[in-house]
BALOBA-1460 file (C-alpha; in Angstrom, 3 decimals):
// residues 265
<rec num="1" residu="m" x="1.499" y="-20.159" z="5.047"/>
<rec num="2" residu="r" x="-0.739" y="-20.326" z="2.005"/>
<rec num="3" residu="i" x="0.212" y="-18.790" z="-1.330"/>
<rec num="4" residu="v" x="-2.633" y="-17.869" z="-3.666"/>
<rec num="5" residu="t" x="-2.459" y="-16.167" z="-7.065"/>
<rec num="6" residu="e" x="-5.377" y="-14.811" z="-9.058"/>
<rec num="7" residu="q" x="-5.936" y="-12.646" z="-12.124"/>
<rec num="8" residu="i" x="-8.012" y="-9.705" z="-10.912"/>
<rec num="9" residu="t" x="-8.166" y="-7.591" z="-14.093"/>
<rec num="10" residu="s" x="-7.016" y="-8.014" z="-17.672"/>
<rec num="11" residu="t" x="-3.749" y="-6.293" z="-16.703"/>
<rec num="12" residu="a" x="-3.159" y="-7.325" z="-13.083"/>
<rec num="13" residu="t" x="-2.600" y="-10.357" z="-10.895"/>
<rec num="14" residu="i" x="-2.448" y="-10.570" z="-7.123"/>
<rec num="15" residu="t" x="-0.394" y="-13.025" z="-5.075"/>
<rec num="16" residu="g" x="-1.334" y="-13.545" z="-1.458"/>
<rec num="17" residu="y" x="0.937" y="-14.769" z="1.314"/>
<rec num="18" residu="v" x="-1.587" y="-15.772" z="3.930"/>
<rec num="19" residu="q" x="-1.037" y="-16.809" z="7.533"/>
<rec num="20" residu="d" x="-2.044" y="-20.301" z="8.622"/>
<rec num="21" residu="s" x="-5.180" y="-20.217" z="10.753"/>
<rec num="22" residu="h" x="-4.010" y="-22.572" z="13.475"/>
<rec num="23" residu="p" x="-5.292" y="-21.805" z="17.000"/>
<rec num="24" residu="d" x="-1.708" y="-21.616" z="18.274"/>
<rec num="25" residu="n" x="-0.961" y="-18.679" z="15.975"/>
<rec num="26" residu="i" x="-1.286" y="-15.338" z="17.737"/>
<rec num="27" residu="g" x="-4.163" y="-13.357" z="16.294"/>
<rec num="28" residu="s" x="-5.441" y="-16.263" z="14.210"/>
<rec num="29" residu="c" x="-8.990" y="-14.896" z="14.218"/>
<rec num="30" residu="q" x="-8.526" y="-11.764" z="12.086"/>
<rec num="31" residu="r" x="-5.362" y="-10.062" z="10.905"/>
<rec num="32" residu="a" x="-4.368" y="-6.803" z="9.339"/>
<rec num="33" residu="a" x="-3.188" y="-6.970" z="5.733"/>
<rec num="34" residu="v" x="-0.733" y="-5.114" z="3.534"/>
<rec num="35" residu="v" x="-1.233" y="-4.777" z="-0.222"/>
<rec num="36" residu="i" x="2.170" y="-4.245" z="-1.836"/>
<rec num="37" residu="f" x="2.902" y="-2.380" z="-5.076"/>
<rec num="38" residu="p" x="6.507" y="-2.876" z="-6.257"/>
<rec num="39" residu="g" x="8.317" y="-0.100" z="-8.085"/>
<rec num="40" residu="g" x="9.829" y="-0.161" z="-11.546"/>
<rec num="41" residu="g" x="9.122" y="3.226" z="-13.099"/>
<rec num="42" residu="y" x="5.762" y="2.002" z="-14.434"/>
<rec num="43" residu="f" x="7.875" y="-0.047" z="-16.886"/>
<rec num="44" residu="f" x="7.931" y="-3.279" z="-14.844"/>
<rec num="45" residu="c" x="7.213" y="-4.540" z="-11.324"/>
<rec num="46" residu="s" x="10.457" y="-5.113" z="-9.446"/>
<rec num="47" residu="p" x="10.720" y="-8.566" z="-7.820"/>
<rec num="48" residu="r" x="13.107" y="-7.093" z="-5.217"/>
<rec num="49" residu="e" x="10.197" y="-5.085" z="-3.825"/>
<rec num="50" residu="a" x="7.640" y="-7.877" z="-4.041"/>
<rec num="51" residu="e" x="7.954" y="-11.262" z="-2.315"/>
<rec num="52" residu="p" x="10.844" y="-10.310" z="0.026"/>
<rec num="53" residu="v" x="8.768" y="-7.433" z="1.390"/>
<rec num="54" residu="a" x="5.670" y="-9.618" z="1.653"/>
<rec num="55" residu="l" x="7.551" y="-12.240" z="3.647"/>
<rec num="56" residu="g" x="8.887" y="-9.535" z="5.964"/>
<rec num="57" residu="y" x="5.362" y="-8.452" z="6.852"/>
<rec num="58" residu="l" x="4.149" y="-12.053" z="6.988"/>
<rec num="59" residu="a" x="6.736" y="-12.753" z="9.694"/>
<rec num="60" residu="e" x="5.194" y="-9.924" z="11.723"/>
<rec num="61" residu="g" x="1.720" y="-11.469" z="11.576"/>
<rec num="62" residu="f" x="0.217" y="-9.616" z="8.625"/>
<rec num="63" residu="n" x="-1.406" y="-11.178" z="5.601"/>
<rec num="64" residu="a" x="0.502" y="-9.826" z="2.609"/>
<rec num="65" residu="f" x="-0.609" y="-9.402" z="-0.997"/>
<rec num="66" residu="v" x="1.619" y="-8.391" z="-3.917"/>
<rec num="67" residu="v" x="0.056" y="-6.767" z="-6.980"/>
<rec num="68" residu="d" x="1.565" y="-7.136" z="-10.449"/>
<rec num="69" residu="y" x="-0.166" y="-4.137" z="-12.042"/>
<rec num="70" residu="a" x="-0.349" y="-2.570" z="-15.513"/>
<rec num="71" residu="v" x="2.988" y="-1.201" z="-16.735"/>
<rec num="72" residu="g" x="4.716" y="-0.483" z="-20.042"/>
<rec num="73" residu="e" x="2.401" y="0.952" z="-22.665"/>
<rec num="74" residu="h" x="-0.516" y="1.235" z="-20.243"/>
<rec num="75" residu="p" x="-1.309" y="4.645" z="-18.737"/>
<rec num="76" residu="a" x="-0.838" y="5.237" z="-15.022"/>
<rec num="77" residu="e" x="-4.607" y="5.397" z="-14.637"/>
<rec num="78" residu="t" x="-4.864" y="1.729" z="-15.656"/>
<rec num="79" residu="a" x="-2.401" y="0.870" z="-12.890"/>
<rec num="80" residu="r" x="-4.471" y="2.896" z="-10.417"/>
<rec num="81" residu="l" x="-7.607" y="0.997" z="-11.405"/>
<rec num="82" residu="d" x="-5.676" y="-2.247" z="-10.928"/>
<rec num="83" residu="g" x="-4.873" y="-1.020" z="-7.430"/>
<rec num="84" residu="v" x="-8.530" y="-0.309" z="-6.723"/>
<rec num="85" residu="a" x="-9.378" y="-3.811" z="-7.963"/>
<rec num="86" residu="a" x="-6.719" y="-5.286" z="-5.672"/>
<rec num="87" residu="l" x="-8.145" y="-3.565" z="-2.598"/>
<rec num="88" residu="t" x="-11.634" y="-4.703" z="-3.568"/>
<rec num="89" residu="w" x="-10.429" y="-8.292" z="-4.036"/>
<rec num="90" residu="v" x="-8.709" y="-8.380" z="-0.641"/>
<rec num="91" residu="r" x="-11.843" y="-7.043" z="1.046"/>
<rec num="92" residu="q" x="-14.067" y="-9.533" z="-0.792"/>
<rec num="93" residu="h" x="-11.839" y="-12.415" z="0.357"/>
<rec num="94" residu="a" x="-11.388" y="-11.125" z="3.894"/>
<rec num="95" residu="g" x="-13.418" y="-13.923" z="5.444"/>
<rec num="96" residu="e" x="-11.605" y="-16.642" z="3.523"/>
<rec num="97" residu="f" x="-8.171" y="-15.362" z="4.548"/>
<rec num="98" residu="h" x="-9.083" y="-14.221" z="8.084"/>
<rec num="99" residu="t" x="-8.316" y="-10.614" z="7.191"/>
<rec num="100" residu="d" x="-9.892" y="-7.679" z="8.984"/>
<rec num="101" residu="p" x="-11.412" y="-5.612" z="6.133"/>
<rec num="102" residu="a" x="-11.082" y="-2.479" z="8.258"/>
<rec num="103" residu="k" x="-7.312" y="-2.964" z="8.598"/>
<rec num="104" residu="i" x="-5.922" y="-3.030" z="5.069"/>
<rec num="105" residu="a" x="-2.850" y="-0.905" z="4.373"/>
<rec num="106" residu="v" x="-1.107" y="-0.232" z="1.076"/>
<rec num="107" residu="v" x="2.681" y="-0.400" z="0.698"/>
<rec num="108" residu="g" x="4.483" y="0.977" z="-2.350"/>
<rec num="109" residu="f" x="7.952" y="1.784" z="-3.624"/>
<rec num="110" residu="s" x="9.023" y="4.417" z="-6.154"/>
<rec num="111" residu="a" x="6.411" y="4.301" z="-8.961"/>
<rec num="112" residu="g" x="4.558" y="1.722" z="-6.887"/>
<rec num="113" residu="g" x="4.703" y="4.286" z="-4.101"/>
<rec num="114" residu="h" x="3.011" y="6.748" z="-6.431"/>
<rec num="115" residu="l" x="0.330" y="4.141" z="-7.085"/>
<rec num="116" residu="a" x="-0.129" y="3.374" z="-3.379"/>
<rec num="117" residu="a" x="-0.244" y="7.070" z="-2.500"/>
<rec num="118" residu="s" x="-2.748" y="7.654" z="-5.325"/>
<rec num="119" residu="l" x="-5.022" y="5.037" z="-3.776"/>
<rec num="120" residu="g" x="-4.709" y="6.871" z="-0.479"/>
<rec num="121" residu="v" x="-6.183" y="10.015" z="-2.031"/>
<rec num="122" residu="t" x="-8.642" y="8.561" z="-4.579"/>
<rec num="123" residu="a" x="-9.852" y="5.055" z="-3.669"/>
<rec num="124" residu="s" x="-13.312" y="4.511" z="-2.210"/>
<rec num="125" residu="p" x="-13.149" y="3.221" z="0.409"/>
<rec num="126" residu="r" x="-9.608" y="4.292" z="1.065"/>
<rec num="127" residu="p" x="-6.951" y="2.050" z="2.570"/>
<rec num="128" residu="s" x="-6.567" y="2.191" z="6.344"/>
<rec num="129" residu="a" x="-2.922" y="3.291" z="6.206"/>
<rec num="130" residu="v" x="-0.167" y="3.983" z="3.682"/>
<rec num="131" residu="v" x="3.505" y="2.917" z="3.744"/>
<rec num="132" residu="l" x="5.744" y="4.469" z="1.089"/>
<rec num="133" residu="g" x="9.379" y="3.901" z="0.174"/>
<rec num="134" residu="y" x="11.171" y="6.607" z="-1.843"/>
<rec num="135" residu="p" x="7.852" y="7.451" z="-3.536"/>
<rec num="136" residu="v" x="7.060" y="9.557" z="-6.567"/>
<rec num="137" residu="t" x="4.512" y="12.089" z="-5.316"/>
<rec num="138" residu="r" x="4.771" y="14.844" z="-7.929"/>
<rec num="139" residu="p" x="4.115" y="14.656" z="-11.702"/>
<rec num="140" residu="t" x="7.607" y="15.985" z="-12.498"/>
<rec num="141" residu="l" x="8.921" y="12.579" z="-13.611"/>
<rec num="142" residu="g" x="5.874" y="11.952" z="-15.786"/>
<rec num="143" residu="p" x="7.470" y="13.038" z="-19.088"/>
<rec num="144" residu="l" x="10.549" y="10.894" z="-18.396"/>
<rec num="145" residu="l" x="8.334" y="7.889" z="-17.693"/>
<rec num="146" residu="g" x="5.952" y="8.668" z="-20.534"/>
<rec num="147" residu="k" x="3.055" y="8.850" z="-18.074"/>
<rec num="148" residu="d" x="0.477" y="11.403" z="-17.025"/>
<rec num="149" residu="l" x="0.946" y="11.231" z="-13.254"/>
<rec num="150" residu="l" x="-1.443" y="12.374" z="-10.561"/>
<rec num="151" residu="d" x="0.002" y="15.107" z="-8.341"/>
<rec num="152" residu="v" x="-0.442" y="13.260" z="-5.061"/>
<rec num="153" residu="v" x="0.748" y="16.201" z="-2.962"/>
<rec num="154" residu="e" x="-1.989" y="18.442" z="-4.337"/>
<rec num="155" residu="a" x="-4.566" y="15.661" z="-3.940"/>
<rec num="156" residu="v" x="-3.977" y="15.126" z="-0.208"/>
<rec num="157" residu="d" x="-7.121" y="15.963" z="1.760"/>
<rec num="158" residu="a" x="-8.627" y="15.447" z="5.195"/>
<rec num="159" residu="e" x="-9.542" y="11.832" z="4.337"/>
<rec num="160" residu="t" x="-6.010" y="10.755" z="3.391"/>
<rec num="161" residu="p" x="-4.940" y="7.781" z="5.544"/>
<rec num="162" residu="p" x="-2.126" y="7.935" z="8.110"/>
<rec num="163" residu="s" x="1.173" y="7.508" z="6.296"/>
<rec num="164" residu="f" x="4.659" y="6.165" z="6.990"/>
<rec num="165" residu="v" x="7.275" y="7.330" z="4.481"/>
<rec num="166" residu="f" x="10.993" y="6.694" z="4.138"/>
<rec num="167" residu="t" x="13.624" y="7.787" z="1.643"/>
<rec num="168" residu="t" x="17.293" y="8.801" z="1.433"/>
<rec num="169" residu="q" x="19.101" y="12.036" z="0.722"/>
<rec num="170" residu="g" x="21.297" y="10.058" z="-1.659"/>
<rec num="171" residu="d" x="18.392" y="9.218" z="-3.982"/>
<rec num="172" residu="e" x="19.307" y="10.859" z="-7.293"/>
<rec num="173" residu="l" x="16.244" y="9.614" z="-9.195"/>
<rec num="174" residu="v" x="13.362" y="10.646" z="-6.942"/>
<rec num="175" residu="p" x="14.521" y="13.535" z="-4.744"/>
<rec num="176" residu="s" x="13.755" y="13.366" z="-1.042"/>
<rec num="177" residu="t" x="11.852" y="16.636" z="-1.409"/>
<rec num="178" residu="e" x="8.968" y="14.632" z="-2.898"/>
<rec num="179" residu="t" x="8.672" y="12.788" z="0.424"/>
<rec num="180" residu="l" x="8.933" y="16.015" z="2.405"/>
<rec num="181" residu="e" x="6.314" y="17.796" z="0.296"/>
<rec num="182" residu="y" x="3.900" y="14.886" z="0.725"/>
<rec num="183" residu="c" x="4.414" y="14.927" z="4.493"/>
<rec num="184" residu="l" x="3.939" y="18.697" z="4.638"/>
<rec num="185" residu="a" x="0.621" y="18.241" z="2.828"/>
<rec num="186" residu="l" x="-0.367" y="15.626" z="5.405"/>
<rec num="187" residu="a" x="0.586" y="18.010" z="8.206"/>
<rec num="188" residu="r" x="-1.508" y="20.803" z="6.719"/>
<rec num="189" residu="h" x="-4.543" y="18.526" z="6.820"/>
<rec num="190" residu="g" x="-3.849" y="17.120" z="10.279"/>
<rec num="191" residu="i" x="-3.132" y="13.594" z="9.024"/>
<rec num="192" residu="p" x="-0.944" y="11.402" z="11.278"/>
<rec num="193" residu="y" x="2.358" y="10.625" z="9.610"/>
<rec num="194" residu="e" x="5.905" y="9.454" z="10.281"/>
<rec num="195" residu="t" x="8.834" y="10.057" z="7.975"/>
<rec num="196" residu="h" x="12.487" y="9.007" z="7.874"/>
<rec num="197" residu="v" x="14.967" y="10.665" z="5.511"/>
<rec num="198" residu="h" x="18.184" y="8.676" z="5.775"/>
<rec num="199" residu="l" x="21.515" y="10.259" z="4.981"/>
<rec num="200" residu="k" x="22.937" y="7.647" z="2.599"/>
<rec num="201" residu="g" x="21.587" y="5.280" z="-0.009"/>
<rec num="202" residu="p" x="20.594" y="5.239" z="-3.696"/>
<rec num="203" residu="h" x="17.137" y="4.857" z="-5.154"/>
<rec num="204" residu="g" x="15.430" y="1.468" z="-4.983"/>
<rec num="205" residu="m" x="16.894" y="0.000" z="-1.794"/>
<rec num="206" residu="s" x="13.889" y="-2.208" z="-0.972"/>
<rec num="207" residu="l" x="14.704" y="-3.957" z="2.337"/>
<rec num="208" residu="a" x="18.272" y="-2.540" z="2.238"/>
<rec num="209" residu="k" x="19.597" y="-6.031" z="2.967"/>
<rec num="210" residu="p" x="21.794" y="-8.381" z="0.896"/>
<rec num="211" residu="l" x="18.763" y="-10.398" z="-0.247"/>
<rec num="212" residu="t" x="17.379" y="-7.424" z="-2.162"/>
<rec num="213" residu="a" x="20.633" y="-5.628" z="-3.023"/>
<rec num="214" residu="a" x="21.112" y="-7.060" z="-6.543"/>
<rec num="215" residu="g" x="24.782" y="-7.577" z="-5.696"/>
<rec num="216" residu="r" x="25.380" y="-3.889" z="-4.928"/>
<rec num="217" residu="a" x="27.089" y="-2.948" z="-1.677"/>
<rec num="218" residu="d" x="25.486" y="0.510" z="-1.669"/>
<rec num="219" residu="m" x="22.047" y="-1.136" z="-1.546"/>
<rec num="220" residu="v" x="22.772" y="-2.522" z="1.940"/>
<rec num="221" residu="d" x="22.431" y="-0.155" z="4.873"/>
<rec num="222" residu="e" x="21.497" y="-0.936" z="8.470"/>
<rec num="223" residu="a" x="19.854" y="2.425" z="9.061"/>
<rec num="224" residu="v" x="17.650" y="2.216" z="5.975"/>
<rec num="225" residu="a" x="16.791" y="-1.422" z="6.756"/>
<rec num="226" residu="s" x="15.122" y="-0.227" z="9.955"/>
<rec num="227" residu="w" x="12.157" y="0.976" z="7.901"/>
<rec num="228" residu="l" x="10.397" y="-2.409" z="7.981"/>
<rec num="229" residu="p" x="10.212" y="-2.850" z="11.775"/>
<rec num="230" residu="e" x="9.495" y="0.857" z="12.145"/>
<rec num="231" residu="s" x="6.606" y="0.615" z="9.690"/>
<rec num="232" residu="v" x="5.269" y="-2.422" z="11.558"/>
<rec num="233" residu="r" x="5.289" y="-0.423" z="14.785"/>
<rec num="234" residu="f" x="3.550" y="2.453" z="12.992"/>
<rec num="235" residu="l" x="0.874" y="0.169" z="11.537"/>
<rec num="236" residu="r" x="0.205" y="-1.426" z="14.915"/>
<rec num="237" residu="t" x="-0.140" y="2.024" z="16.441"/>
<rec num="238" residu="i" x="-2.647" y="3.048" z="13.769"/>
<rec num="239" residu="l" x="-4.508" y="-0.231" z="13.207"/>
<rec num="240" residu="g" x="-4.167" y="-1.861" z="16.627"/>
<rec num="241" residu="d" x="-2.355" y="-4.995" z="17.670"/>
<rec num="242" residu="f" x="-3.443" y="-8.611" z="17.310"/>
<rec num="243" residu="p" x="-6.664" y="-9.418" z="19.189"/>
<rec num="244" residu="i" x="-6.591" y="-11.820" z="22.120"/>
<rec num="245" residu="e" x="-9.749" y="-13.913" z="22.026"/>
<rec num="246" residu="g" x="-11.826" y="-13.737" z="25.195"/>
<rec num="247" residu="a" x="-9.842" y="-10.810" z="26.612"/>
<rec num="248" residu="p" x="-11.052" y="-7.261" z="27.370"/>
<rec num="249" residu="a" x="-10.822" y="-4.762" z="24.539"/>
<rec num="250" residu="d" x="-7.780" y="-3.056" z="26.082"/>
<rec num="251" residu="y" x="-5.886" y="-6.325" z="26.560"/>
<rec num="252" residu="r" x="-3.124" y="-5.978" z="24.016"/>
<rec num="253" residu="r" x="-0.780" y="-8.616" z="22.659"/>
<rec num="254" residu="s" x="2.240" y="-7.117" z="24.428"/>
<rec num="255" residu="r" x="0.518" y="-7.494" z="27.789"/>
<rec num="256" residu="a" x="-0.508" y="-11.057" z="26.971"/>
<rec num="257" residu="l" x="3.062" y="-11.983" z="26.127"/>
<rec num="258" residu="h" x="4.317" y="-10.340" z="29.324"/>
<rec num="259" residu="d" x="1.784" y="-12.267" z="31.412"/>
<rec num="260" residu="a" x="2.877" y="-15.501" z="29.750"/>
<rec num="261" residu="e" x="6.496" y="-15.095" z="30.833"/>
<rec num="262" residu="p" x="7.548" y="-17.478" z="33.627"/>
<rec num="263" residu="e" x="8.051" y="-15.873" z="37.001"/>
<rec num="264" residu="a" x="11.604" y="-15.583" z="38.252"/>
<rec num="265" residu="d" x="12.563" y="-17.882" z="41.095"/>
């Protein structure tokens, strides 16, 4: 793994967690990437939703990039422009990091989910897919956050990328209805989507594992923790699996692994 950090705007930095390009690594030619936007109410970027999430996707073969975007006194539009700059930077460095520029997804949580979803409806070119955790999708929380927020639900159109969204009914900060309204907008426009509304869990669960629980037992939940592998499956369905060099176009990684298994005696 390589770790690279670069200032991409006056208000944003990007940190990349990049796969080693050794021939023994599956899919070492070109890989899909995720660009991660942590939450934090546009006041800060939560470390619980940054590197731990990146390493989770890295372990599944993705290149992962975490964006520390404009927060605090900066308007939400500055953060959105930081997000656009991050996508541009990842595409510009695709060759260097063996990233497929046509397979770049955005991942965001809470306010970072609002930012990621905003990129899905405004960026040009748009990301290839969107993964959202307990996202803000309506401007209702704008006055509380001191921000003028884009109404993502109203902005969904026929070009919005396929989206995977998870949340909990127990979220008392960002109601699960914001997830449902976003998904209904996707459905109206015929956009592929998958959503999971879990019964229990507060806002900000990140991986829903002890590593990211900040010492809180209610931040750990096996059902909610399933979102990461489920999102990986979703992304592979949308973006395709790792390529197998020299194989036919329909020769997928799962078949290659099956063929490599030793025969039973």
